[in-house]
N, C-alpha and C positions, 0 to 999 in steps of 0.2 A: 446356513440359512440365507437365501437370497434376499437382497435389500428390497423393501417395498417399492412397487412401481409408482412413478409420478402420476399425479392426477391428469386425466385427459383434458386437453384444452379445447374449449368450444368458444367460438366467436359469434356473438349475436349482433346483427345489423338492425338497429332501431331500439329506442328507449321509451316507447309508449307503454301503456299498461300491459300489452301482450309481451313485449320484449322484457320488461322488468319482471313480470311474473314468471316467465320462462327462465330467466336468469336465476331466480330464487329456487325454482324447482330443480334446475341443473346443479346448483351449488349444494342443495340438500341431498342430491344423489352422488356427491363426491367429485363432480367435475370442477375444473378451473375455468372461469368465465371472464372473457373480455367483451364489453359492449362498445360498439362503434356507432355513433349516432350524431346526426346534425342537430337534433333537438333533444332536450332532456327536461325533467321536471323543473319548473321555474320559467321555461320558455313559453311564449304565447303566440306563435305563428299559427295562422289559420289552417295550414296543412298538417300541423301537429294536433291530431284529433283529440288525444286523451284529456287535455286540460279543459275542454269545452263541454264535456259530458255532464249529465245530471248529478250523479249517476245513482242507480238503485237496481235492486234485483227485481226484474219483471221479464220473464222469458218471452222471447220473440219466436221461439222454435215451434214448428208444427209437430204434431204427434209422429208423422211419418219421418221426420228428420231425427232418427234415433240417436245418432252420435252427438248432434248439437244439444238435444235434450239432456243427454248424459253429462255434457260439459257444464250445462247450467246447474244441474243438481249438484255436481261436485263443487262448484263455486259457492252455491248456497250453503252447503255443509262446511266449507272452509271458512266463510265469513262467520258462520255461527260458532265455529270452534275458536275463532279469534276473540269473540265476545265472551265466550265461556272461560277461556284461558286468561284473558286480561281483565275481565270484569267490565260491565257496561260503561262506567265512568272513564276508565283508562282507555278503553277501545275508542271512545268518542274523542277524547282529548289528545291521544298520542297516535292512534292508527287512523283516525278519520272514519271509523265504522260505527254507525248508529243503528239501533233496533227501533223499528216503527211498525205500527199497524198500517197495512196497505189496503186502501179501498179502491176497487177496480170496477168501473161501470161500463155497460154497453148501452148505447142509445137505441140499437135495433137488434132484432134476432140475428144470430151469427152461428155458423156451423160448429165452432168450437164450444159453444154452450148449448148445443142441441143433443138430447132433449131438455137438458137443464145444465146449469153451471157445474154440477157435480161431474159432468163428463170431461172437464178440463184434465188433460193428461198429467199436469203437475200438481193437482190437488193433493195426492197422497204424500208428496215429498216436501211440502211446506208445513210449518207449524200453524196451528190455530186457524185452519181453513174453515170458513163458514159461508153459507149462502145468505145474503141479506134479504130480510123480509121486505115486501113492498112498502111498508111504512117507513123504512130507513133509506129509501132511494130518493135521490134528487128529482126535481121535475124533469119530464121528458126523458126518462131513463127506463129501459126495458128490463135490465137485470143487473145484479151486482154481487160481488163477493168481497170478503175480507180475509186477510191472512197476515202472518208475521213476515216482515221483509227487512231488508237492510238497505240503508241509504248511505252514501259516501260524501264526506267533505273532500271533494276531488283533489284540490291542491295539497291538502294534508295527507291524503291517502297515497298519492304519487310520491310525495316526499318521503313518506314512511317506507314505501317499497325501495326507493333508491337508498335510503339510509340503511335499511336492512341488508341490501346488496353490498354496500361499501363497508359494512361492519365486519365482513369476513376478512381475516388477516391477509395481507399482501403475501404472495401474488395471486391468491385465489380469486380475487375480484378486482376489476379495473374498468373504468369508463374513459373512453377516448372520444372527444367531440370532434367530428370531422364530417365533411360532405364528400361522399364517394362518387366517382364518375360512373356512368352507365356505358354499356350494359353490364350485367352481373359478372361475367368472366373478367372484364376490365376492372371492375370494382374489387374483386377478390385479389387479383394480381397487385393492384395498387395498395390494398390494405396489407397484404403479406409483406411487400417489399418496403413500403414507406411508413406504415403506422405500427406494424408489429415487429419490424426489424428482423424478419425471417424466423420468428418464433415458430416452433412446430404447432400445427393446428389439427386437431382430431376431426372436427367437423364445424360447419357453419350453420347458423339459423337466420333465415331471412324473415324478420319481423318488421318490415319497413312500411306496413300499412298502405296508404295511398301511394307512397313512393314506389311500390312494387310495380305499378303500371308502367313506369319508365325504366326502372332498374332491371326487371327480369328479361325483357319487357313482357307484361301480361295485359293484353288488350281487353280482358274481361273485367279489369279493375275500373271503377268509376266512383265519383264522389256522390254523397247524399248530403246536401247542404242542410244544416240544422241551425235554427235561430232560437235563442232562449232569452229570457229576461230575468235578471237577478234583482230581487226585491228585498227590502228590509223586513225582518221578522222571520221566525222559524216556525213553519207550519207544524201542527200537532201530529199530522199523519201524512203518508204518501197517498196521493189521490190521482187516479188516471181515468179519463173518459175516452172510450173508443167508439168509432162509428161515424159515418158521414164524412163531410169534407173537413179539412184542417180548419182551425180557428173556431169561431163561435159554437157551432153545433157538432164539431167533429173532434179530432184529436186534441186533447188538452191534458197536461199533467202538472202536478205540483210536487216538487221534490225538496224537502228540507235538507240543508247542509249541516249535519250535526255539529253542534258547538260553535257555529259561526255567526248565529243570529241572522242568517239569511236563508232565502229559499229560491230555487230555480223554477221558473214557470216556462212551459213550452206547449207546443212546439211546432216545428215545420219539418217537412221531408221533401227536399227538392232534388230529385234524382238527376244526376248529370250536370248539376249546377255548380260552377267553380267560384262564383262571386262570393266574396267574404265580407262585403259591405252590408251593414244592417238595412233592413227594409222597414220603413216606418209603418206601412200598412200591416205588415206581418206582426209588428210589435203591438199594434192596437188590437188585432184579432186575438193575439195571445192573452193580453190583459183582459179583454172581454170574456174570452172563453174560460179563464181561470177564476173569474170573480166569484162565481157561486161554489167553486170547489174549495176555496180557501177564505171563507168569510172572516176568519180570525186575523187575517193579515190586512184587511181593509181599514183605511183611516175613517175619520168622521164624515168625510165627503164621499165615501164609498169607492175610493181608489187605492191603488198600491203606491208605495214609495219606491220608485224605480232607482236602482243603484247603477245598473249598466245593462247594455244590450250586447249579447255575445253571438258570434257566428263561428261555427266550426264545420269541417268537412269530414263526414263519416267515411271510412275506407271500405266501400262495398265491393262486391265481386259477383258477376253473373255466375250462377251455379253454386254460390255459397263460399264459405271460407276454404282456403287451400291450406291443408296441413298434411304434408307428404314429403317423402325423400326424393331428391333428384340428384343425379350425378352430372355436374356441370363440367363441360370440357372447353378448353381454350387453346388456341395456338399461340405459344409464347415465342417472342423474338429472342435471338441469341443473348442480348444483354439482360433480358429478364430471366432467361434460363440460368445465367451465371448468378443472378441475385437470389435465385430460389432453389439452389441445389439441395437444401435440407429437405428431406422427405417429411412433410408435415403430417403424414398418416401415422406417424409414431409406430411404424412396424405392423399396422393392422390393415393396411390397404385403404383406410379412410382418410379424410382431410384433403391432402393434395399429393398426387404422384406424377410421374413423368413417363412419357412413352415416345419412342421414335428418335431418329437422329437427323443431322443435317441442319439446314437453315432454321427450321422451327421444330419445336417438340410440343406434344400435347400435354396440357396440364389438366388434371382431374381433381375435382373437389366433391366431397359429400355435403350437400346442402339440404337442410330441412326447412321447407317453406312453412310459414305460419302467418298468414295475412288474409285480409278480406272479410273480417268479422262484422263490418258495417256498424250498426248501432248497438250490437250485442257484445262489444269487446270486453267490457267489465265483467258481465255475467258469464261469458265464455272463458275468461282468462285462466282460471285455475285448471279447468278441464282440458283445454287445448294445450296448456303448458305441460301438463302431465303426459299428454299424447306425444309431444316432442321428445320427452325423455324416453318413453317406450320405443318410439321409432328409432332413436339412436342406439338403444340397447339391442333391439331386434336386428337392425341393419348391420350393426357391428358383428353380431354373432354369425349372421349369414355370410359376411365377407370373410371372417376368420375360418369358418367351416369350408367355404369354397376354396380358400388358399391351401387347405390341407390335401385336397383331392388332386 
């Protein structure tokens, strides 16, 4: 009887919510996973988007974006399963996942609620969906719905994902904190020779978020600046108002952080803006816009107790998130060729191979890109991570079959 084959080794670049969730899905499918990232849970750099999110389940996907819709539904069901498996109290305390009623309002008529809010594509997929009667709507509101949603205590949730990742016995999971050089072929050569010490690599996952703009490079990647205000007190429900301009009469949201005694108020969307310094005027607009959405958090003078003002850069991409396989090729110099003689494709043609002779030889890697989710990273996370696993399995089968002919 032949010995069992060793788990295939996948290296993930990036340790935000997308990278962490992808790592867990790969581990659950039997892969060995190394994560290489400049930032990880606990870091607070403005370009590390994940810590600055609200975050909660509210789909941004339009009906026509069928794949993104499916990702959001998969994540909703995954968070629901966490609560059912762990129980509500433990899910809040240990996982950072809380169950809430979400109240979503529109200030003006909108195509997605025409002819009525029952037309919302996601209505059949969430629990306890209901159209709010006019008597339950705030002033200056055209329509509203309620449904059961999930809000996250983001620092705790990210720490929980990392803890789950590292709980797999060595060498199945490993985190290496490092900044990689660009462009991507250079980064992979550097990681292979200096960080992984020539370990065989089956495939790579690029989950670098905003960093993909410089790393790939992908000129379609751009930041969406988001400013939020953290206030004392935990709102009783998630509340969102859509329509008009940002601030007073436009976008406003109230997202409790379960178990923390705090709530995130937002927000802003500054496309193409790299500035991570707080804007005092934006803070005032946020506080004014959220006042009537969370009256239970107001003090005797009618104001919020502000704990901090936060700015993060959402990793957006023109054309939407990129989740696909690419074969990356580099010309390796002789000294790098000697360092990387090991075929990291593990005999299946994936990972890294070599071609050609002479002064340089071509290096080829299988890379699955998974970046550009913008402000939908958390609710896309489970669905897009599962797609990465499917792509690796499907691409691997195709390579193996091609090698036989």
